[in-house]
C-alpha positions, 0 to 999 in steps of 0.5 A: 940802371937807365936815367928815368927809373934813377929818376923815380928812385930819386922821387922815392927819396924825395918822399920822406924827405917832402914830408918832413919838411912839411911836418917840420916847425920852421918859418916857410916850411909849406914854401919849402915843402912846395919846392920838394913836391914839385921838383920831385913831382917834375921827376915823374914827368920827365922820367915818363918823357925820358924812358918813351923818347929813347925807348927806355921802358922797363917793368921796373919803371912800369911797376916802382913809378906807380908805387912812387908818385903814391909814395910822394901823395900819400905823404902830403895827404898824411901830413894835410889829415895831422893838419886838419886839411884832409879828412880820415875818408877822403884819405881811405877812399885813396888809400884803397884804391891804392892798395888795390890796384898795387895788387892786382899790379903784383898777381898781374906781374905774377901771372908775367902781365904788365899792366902800365898805367893808363890815361885815368891814372895819369889824370889821377895823379896831376889832379892829385898833385895839382891839388897838394901844390894849390893847397901847400901854395895856400898854406904859404900866402897864409903867411902873407894874405891875413883872410888866409886863415889855414885854421879855419872852418872855410879854409879846410872846407876848401881844402877837404873838398878839393881832396874829395873831387881828387879822391873822385878822380881817384876812384873812376882811375881805379874802376877803369883800370880794373875792367881792364886789368881783369880781360888780361888776368887769371884769379883762379890760379 
């Protein structure tokens, strides 16, 4: 197994650790969660860079790299939903897109076709990760800045607007992927 694939597996392993740290009740859990999340997100950049640079792009990586990303971001969105910082419908939109695209990837794979993520999928992932990092940072800063109140209406409104924009990128990337993949796979088999 090459290094990029090992980094993908590491990100998958880090996802439940991130979730556990985020929902744990200890001082500076948001900072600790932010560090774990940022390290996991960095593995996404590094594994892709190494795979392209060293010509180590594999079907394993093409299929599991997006799954690792989804595990990490879904962990965050579920925790934020539990905290009241992300509306359930935003998560429903994001997860519906993710399951639909994953299903299409599996159909394509069963036909011997691997359809890698396109630039819109990468934009979607970056927007999700950046918004999650921003919310984690603001949650940690709420320990120091009295005007940031996690349970406050304004903060919840801000995070829901932020995640709604992310959901919009998620839908756009999904539609573009569907249009791209439907040209390559057969639905009659």
